[in-house]
N, C-alpha and C positions, 0 to 999 in steps of 0.2 A: 504493500500500500504506500509506503514512504517513497519507494522508487517511482510509482505511478504519479504521486503528487508532484515530485520534483520534475518529472518529465512534462507534466501538464504546465507547470510554471514556466519551464524553458520554452515550450511551444507558444504559450501566450506571450511571453516576452519577445519571442521572435516575430510574432505577428505584429506586436506593437511597434517594433523597430521597422518592420516593413512599411507601415503607414506613417512612421514618425517623421519622415522627411517632407510630408505635406504641410505647408506653412499656413498658419491661420491668416485670414484676411479680414479687414474691417468691414462690417456690414453697415447698411444704412442705419442712421440713428433711430428712426422710427421703429418702435416695436410693434410691427404689424400683426404678428402672431406670437404673443409672448409665451414663454415656457418657464415655469417656476422651477426652482431647485437646481438650476444649472450651476449656480455659484458653489454649491456643495461639492461639485466635481471639478472645481476650479476652471469653469467655463463661464463665459459671459453671454447674456442674451443679446448682446449687440455686436457679436463677432461670429465669424464662420470658420469652419475647417473644411478644406476641400481636398478629398482624397483623389489621387490619380485614377484614371479609368482602368489602368492595368491592375491596380490594387483592388478595385471593385470586382473585376473579373476573377481575380485570385480568390477573394472571399466568397464569391458565388459558387466556387468549386470546392470550398473548404467544408469538411465535416467538423462542425463546431464542438460537438460533444457526443459521447457514447452513453445513451440512456441506461444501458445495462451496467455501467461501471459507477459513475459518480455524477449524477445529473446536475447537481448544483455546482460543485467545485470545478467541474470540467467545462461548464458553459463559459463562453467568452462574453459574458454580460457586460464587461467593462466597455465594450464597443457601443452599447446602447445609448449612453448620453451623447457620444460623438455622432451617432446616426441621427438622433433626434435633432441635434443642432443643425445638421446638414439638410435634413428634410424640411425644416420649418420655412426655409426660404422659398419653397415651392407652393406655399399656401396662397390661394387666390387673392387674399387681402394684401399680400406682399407684392405680387406681380413683378418679382425680380428675377425669376428663373423659369424659362420655358423649355428647358432641355428634358424632354419626355424620356429619352433613353436613359439618361443619368438618374432621373427620378425613379424610374421603374427598377433600376439596379439597386438603388438604396432601399427602396421599399421591399424588394425581394430578400435582401440581406437581413433587414429587420425581421421580416416574417420567418426567415430561416432560423435565426437565433432564438426567437420567441416561440417557435414551433406553431406558427399561425398559418392556416391554409390560405394560399393566395387567392383561391376561388372566393373565399369569404370577403377578402379585401376588395376584390375586383367588382363585387356587387355594389360597392359604394363609390360615390364620386370623389374627386381629389380632396375637396374640403372635408368630407366625411371621413376619408381615410386618415388624414392628418390629425383630425380631432380625436379619432379613435386611438391613434398612436400616442398622442399627448396624454390622454386619459390612461392608457396602458402604462406609459412611463410613470405617471403619478402613482398608479397603484403599486408599482414595484418600489419606487422611492419611499413610499410610506409603509412598506412592509419590511420589518427588520430581519426577516428570514431571507429576503432577496437582495436588500440594499448592499450588504457587504460584498457581494459578487459583482456589483456594478462599478466598483472602484478598482483600478488596476494596481496590483501589488504582487510581489513575489515573496512576501513575508508569510509566516505561519499565521493561520487564522481563517475565519474569525474565531477568537478565543473568548471565554467567559469567566475563567477563574473559578474561585470557590466563594460562595456567599456566606457571610458571617452575620448571625443575628445580633450578637453582642461580643465585645472584647473587653479585656481588662483596661482600666484607666492607664493611659500611656501618654508620653510626650509627643506632640506634633512636631515633625521634622521640617516639612516644607508645606506651604499653602499657596494656592492659586485662587485669586478672587475673580468671580464672574458675576454676570447679571442674576443668575439663579441663586448664588450663594458662594460656597467655597469647596474646593477640592484639595484635600490634604493627604500627606503620607504619614504613616505611623510605623514604628518598629517595635514588634513584640516577639520576644525570644528569638532575636536575630532574623525575623521574617518580616518583610515589608507588607503593609496593608494600605489600601486607599479608602478614604472615607469622604463622602459628599454630604454637605449640609445645606439647607436652604437659608434664606436671609434671616430667619428667626432662630437659627442655630439648631434646627431640628434635623436629626440624622435621616438622610434619604436612603443611604445604603453603605455597607461596609464590605469590602471584597479583598480577598487574597488573590493576587495575580499569579498565574501559573503558566508554564510553557505548554506546548502541545502534548507533552507526555504527562502532564499533571504535576510536575515538580514546581514548588514555589520559586518564583523569580527573585533574585537578590539584587541589591544595589539599585534600588529604584530612585530615579532623579526626576524632579519636577522643575524644569528650567523656568525662569521668569519669562513672561510674554509668550508662553507656549500654547495658549488657547486661541483658537480661531472660531468665531461664531458665524455660521452660515444660516440660510433660510430653513435648513432642515435639521441641523444638529451642531453641537460643539465638537471640535476636533482638537485633541491635546497631543502635542508632539513631545513625548516623554522618552526616558531611557531606562533600560533595565539590563544589568549585566553588560554594560557598555555597548548595547545594541538598541536601535530605535524601537520604540513602542508607541503605537498610534492608538489613542483611546477615543472612542466615540460615545457621547452622551446626548440624551434628548435635551431640548432647549430648557426644560424645567429641571434638569439635573439627573434624571433617571438614567441608569446604566443601560448601555446598548451592547457593545462588544469592543474588542481591541485586536490589533495585529502586533506580532513581535518578530523582529528580523532574525534570521537564522544564518 
């Protein structure tokens, strides 16, 4: 299983490099077909990414996942935000792109990744197709079981650690202040814990962070200014055992998941 996971990570990384040379271009300032949550993926609703035709053709021939092996982790769902960003310019309200061949390729790739029948999409007009895709995108972004696979990473995860109901009184080592309250690190019996509290100092959750094998992670560091707030979630760029640890929390401070570099 570990070998399979690493192979999948390398395959996904290779595909990202394949399309990585496509340069973003500025779009018109008018948000004629606005898409929420793109900032979570470090994309802007006022810019575009344009993949080369040869890359589209390659992706159309690609088997994105093997349903019999690992349907979630094997899917290249990190391509979905980039596809949505490119498809939005074809909405009739934008009137900025009339390349039907390119549109059909992008639509087919989206349908292939999402396992949607093209016959179903073809029964809709373009406006209906794009609004269906926008709603489908939103449904994934708001689902914590699918959201982690929409972010490109070769790190281990998503990970969830071990939930603690209560812990002995201990000294807070580091604290990050946010709009929802605080995120702090504690050390108990040489093991680091994270604790989140709201603005009224009420504990939201306490969690021991572990690696993929379930071993507690050591040397947890919370750098200053490591929190980024997007329209969907907080992202904290932390470190554990001298490796990057990316923590995701709901906007109200509730725990979501994290990734840890390997």
